[in-house]
N, C-alpha and C positions, 0 to 999 in steps of 0.2 A: 129354367128353360133357356134363358139367354146365354148361359155358360155353354150349354150343349150346342146351341146354335153357332156360337163363335168357334168352337172346336171343329164342328162340321164344315164351316166355311173355310177354316184354315186347312183342313185336310183336302178339300176340293181344290184349293189354290195350289197346294203342294203337288197334287196329282196332275194338274194342268201344266205346271212348270216342268215336271218330269217328262211329260209327253212332248212338250215343245223342245226341250233339250235333246231328246232322243231323235228328233226330226233331222238333226244335222250331224249325226255321228259319223266318224271316219269309216271309210270302206263301204259307203252306201251306194256307190256308183255315180255320184254326182260330179266327180272329177275325171278328166281324161288327160292324155298326153298333151293335147292342144290347150287344155284349160286346167293346169295343175293347181293344187292348193297352195296358198301363199301365206304371208305373215298373219293376216287377220284370221284365216282358217286355223293356223297353228295355235294362236291364242285361244280361240274358241274350243278347239279340240283338247287343249291342255286343261281348260276350265271344266269341261265335261268328261274328263278321263275316268273318274270313278263310275259315272253313269254308263259310259261306253264299256267299261270292264264288265259290269253286270249284264248289259245287253249282249255282249259277245259270248257269254256263257250259253245263252239260249239261241243265238243266231250266229252261225259260223261265218257268215259273210261280213259281219261287222267286226271291226278291229279297233284298237285303242289309238293307233297311229295311222295316218293316211300315207299310204305307200307312194301314191302319185302326187308328189309335191315339188316345190321349187328348190328344195335343198336347204341351204343355210338359213334363209329367212323363215321358212316354215319351222325348222328346228328351233331357231331362236325364239319365235313366238310361242311354240309349244313348251319349251323349257322355262321361259319367263312366266307363263301362266301356271305351270306346275309349282314353281318355286314361290310365286306370290300367293297362290291359292292355299297351299299347304304350309309352307315355311313361314309365311307372314302371320298365320294364326298362332303357330307355336311360339314365335318371337314375342307376340303381344301377350300371350298367357304367361310366359316366363317373366316378362317385365312387370306385369301386374302382380304376380306371385312374389317377386323380390320386393316390390314396393310395400305389399301388405306385411311381409315378414319384418321389414325395417320399422314399422309402426308398433309392433308388438312389444 
């Protein structure tokens, strides 16, 4: 019974995190020409890019990238988040895999 309870709690936690992450997706109308998205927004949008991609399939007004942004600094934050979020994982896996092969 306790095992089912832990899986249920974990599932609820994941659903809550997904809902919170989709609350700040690019293209939701929260930015304007007077208040463009900046560096921190770029970092956030880079981290939630996979979620934004799925949401954009069902809602055409949502996009992966905020069009109304500050330019270089938004782009810099977006790409840093993409690289660190996805590239960092693959680098650590390759390093761990090589280390395990050396011990065999």
